[in-house]
C-alpha positions in Angstrom: 5.6 4.4 11.5 3.2 5.7 12.3 0.6 8.4 10.5 0.3 12.3 12.5 -2.2 15.1 11.6 -1.6 18.7 12.8 -3.2 21.9 10.6 -3.3 25.3 10.2 0.6 25.9 11.4 0.4 30.0 11.0 4.0 30.1 10.4 5.8 33.7 9.0 9.3 33.5 9.9 10.6 36.7 7.9 8.2 38.6 8.5 6.7 38.4 12.3 2.9 37.9 12.3 2.3 37.7 16.0 0.1 35.2 16.4 -1.3 35.9 19.7 -3.7 38.5 18.8 -6.3 35.4 17.7 -6.3 34.1 22.0 -2.7 33.8 24.2 -2.9 30.4 23.7 -1.1 31.0 20.7 2.2 32.7 22.4 5.5 31.3 21.2 3.7 28.8 19.3 6.5 28.1 17.2 8.5 26.8 19.8 4.6 24.7 21.2 4.7 22.9 17.9 8.0 21.8 17.9 8.6 21.0 21.5 5.3 18.8 21.2 6.4 17.2 17.5 9.9 16.2 19.1 8.5 14.4 21.5 5.7 12.1 19.5 7.3 11.8 16.7 10.1 9.6 15.1 11.5 9.9 11.7 9.9 7.1 10.2 6.2 8.5 10.4 3.9 10.4 8.0 2.0 13.9 9.5 -0.8 15.1 7.0 -0.3 18.9 6.9 -3.8 20.1 6.3 -3.3 23.8 4.8 -2.4 27.4 6.4 0.7 26.2 7.0 2.4 29.5 6.2 1.2 33.8 6.0 3.5 34.4 3.3 2.9 35.8 0.0 5.0 34.3 -2.5 6.4 30.9 -2.8 9.7 32.3 -2.5 9.3 34.3 0.9 8.0 30.4 2.9 12.0 29.4 3.2 12.4 29.9 6.6 9.0 28.4 7.1 10.2 25.3 5.2 13.4 25.1 6.9 12.1 25.3 10.2 9.4 22.1 8.8 12.4 20.1 7.5 14.6 20.0 10.5 11.3 18.1 12.2 11.6 14.7 12.8 9.3 12.2 10.3 7.9 13.1 6.6 5.3 15.7 5.9 2.7 16.4 3.0 1.2 19.2 2.7 -2.7 20.4 1.5 -3.6 24.3 0.1 -5.2 26.2 3.2 -7.3 29.1 2.4 -4.0 31.5 3.7 -1.4 29.5 1.5 -1.0 32.6 -1.0 2.3 31.2 -1.8 1.0 28.2 -3.5 2.2 26.9 -7.0 1.8 24.0 -9.1 3.6 20.9 -7.3 6.9 21.8 -10.1 7.5 24.9 -9.1 6.5 24.2 -5.0 9.2 20.4 -6.4 11.7 22.2 -7.7 12.2 25.1 -4.9 12.7 22.9 -2.0 15.0 21.3 -4.1 16.7 24.4 -4.7 17.0 25.4 -0.8 17.5 21.4 -0.4 14.8 20.4 1.8 14.0 17.2 1.5 10.8 15.4 3.6 7.9 17.1 2.3 5.4 16.4 -0.7 2.2 18.3 -1.5 -1.2 16.7 -2.9 -2.8 18.8 -5.7 -5.0 16.6 -7.4 -2.9 13.7 -7.0 -2.4 11.2 -3.7 0.9 9.9 -2.0 1.3 6.3 -0.7 2.4 5.7 3.2 3.5 2.0 4.4 -0.1 0.6 4.0 -2.0 3.9 3.8 -2.9 6.3 0.3 -3.5 10.2 1.4 -5.7 11.9 -1.1 -7.0 15.5 -0.6 -8.0 19.0 -1.3 -9.0 22.3 0.2 -12.3 21.7 -0.3 -15.0 25.0 0.9 -17.0 27.0 3.1 -20.9 25.8 3.3 -22.6 29.2 2.4 -25.3 29.6 -0.1 -24.0 32.4 -1.7 -23.3 31.6 -5.9 -19.1 32.2 -6.1 -18.6 29.6 -2.8 -20.9 27.5 -4.6 -19.0 27.1 -7.6 -16.0 27.1 -6.2 -17.4 24.4 -3.6 -17.9 22.9 -7.0 -14.5 23.3 -8.2 -13.2 21.4 -5.0 -15.8 17.8 -5.3 -13.9 17.7 -9.0 -10.1 18.1 -7.1 -11.3 15.4 -4.7 -12.2 13.3 -7.5 -9.8 13.3 -8.8 -7.2 13.1 -6.0 -9.1 9.7 -5.5 -8.7 8.5 -9.2 -5.2 9.7 -9.0 -4.7 7.2 -5.7 -6.8 4.3 -7.8 -4.5 4.7 -11.0 -0.9 4.7 -9.3 -1.7 2.4 -6.2 -2.4 -0.7 -5.4 -5.3 0.5 -2.7 -6.6 -3.0 -1.7 -5.8 -3.4 1.8 -4.7 0.2 2.4 -6.6 2.9 4.4 -7.5 5.5 2.4 -7.4 8.8 4.1 -8.7 12.1 3.1 -7.8 15.5 4.2 -9.3 18.6 4.1 -8.7 21.7 4.5 -12.0 23.1 5.5 -14.1 21.2 7.7 -16.8 19.3 5.1 -19.5 18.6 8.0 -20.3 20.6 11.2 -22.3 19.6 13.4 -25.5 21.6 13.1 -25.7 18.9 9.8 -25.5 16.3 11.8 -28.0 17.3 13.7 -29.8 17.7 10.6 -28.5 13.9 9.0 -27.5 16.9 6.3 -24.9 15.3 3.3 -23.7 17.3 0.5 -21.1 15.3 -2.3 -18.0 15.8 0.0 -19.6 13.2 2.1 -20.7 11.1 -0.7 -17.6 11.3 -2.6 -16.0 10.0 0.6 -19.0 7.2 1.0 -19.1 5.9 -2.8 -15.0 5.0 -2.5 -15.2 3.2 0.6 -13.0 6.3 2.9 -13.7 5.7 6.2 -11.7 9.1 7.5 -11.7 12.2 7.2 -9.5 14.6 8.8 -9.6 19.5 8.8 -8.6 22.1 9.6 -9.6 25.9 10.0 -11.4 26.5 12.6 -10.1 27.9 15.5 -11.4 29.5 19.4 -15.6 29.8 19.3 -16.1 28.1 15.8 -14.3 25.1 16.7 -18.1 25.0 19.3 -19.9 23.7 16.2 -17.1 21.6 14.7 -17.8 17.7 14.5 -15.4 14.9 16.1 -17.0 11.1 15.4 -18.2 9.2 13.2 -21.1 9.4 10.7 -22.2 8.1 7.9 -19.6 5.0 9.1 -16.7 8.4 8.1 -14.8 9.6 11.1 -14.1 13.3 11.2 -11.6 15.1 13.5 -10.5 18.9 13.5 -7.3 18.7 14.0 -6.3 22.8 14.1 -3.3 22.9 15.7 -4.5 25.5 18.8 -7.6 22.9 19.0 -5.2 20.0 19.6 -3.2 22.6 21.8 -0.6 22.3 19.6 0.0 18.4 19.9 0.3 16.5 16.4 -2.8 14.1 16.3 -1.6 9.9 15.9 -4.2 8.3 13.3 -2.5 5.2 12.8 
């Protein structure tokens, strides 16, 4: 009963969107993910998917992508990424999965999910530009993360359980660590005694500024699928 994570699956089974324009390592990436997944993950494991699951623009266009995921072992938790334009309310997404007979996928959307001795919280996050609109959107994500944690503490007994935070956008970078900087994401995690955070979003050369390690007593891991060579990362 292990917990894994892999982000940025970028599935597009309804309308082909070749990913190898982003690098040859993306050629047939769906098969790579499937093969590695089948080797690593058992049916009672949990897999966290921190955003950019599907290129679909509308919820009804995600059916083949969800069915691909449904056939793979394990229970799955999805968060919204910047390309998940199909994302909707929890009720609509849950009803859609019931309609297409997908039964091992859950969503985090200002809520939290308990699995064995762990609790998963999170939100999309946002980038750290100084533009006014970006600051507003980032402030919204701070609130959503706080709501997710609040939900976890009200709904579950968090004592003696590890809380794992999942974000799509990186909450920290190498440059921030070198400058000993902090931000509201980190402060929220510290205030709530959360020591593990996974994120995705970054690809190619942008991974060079990604921070993997422990900072401010929190372990951070970049989990974009190409960064992981399409092999799910085991957390617990």
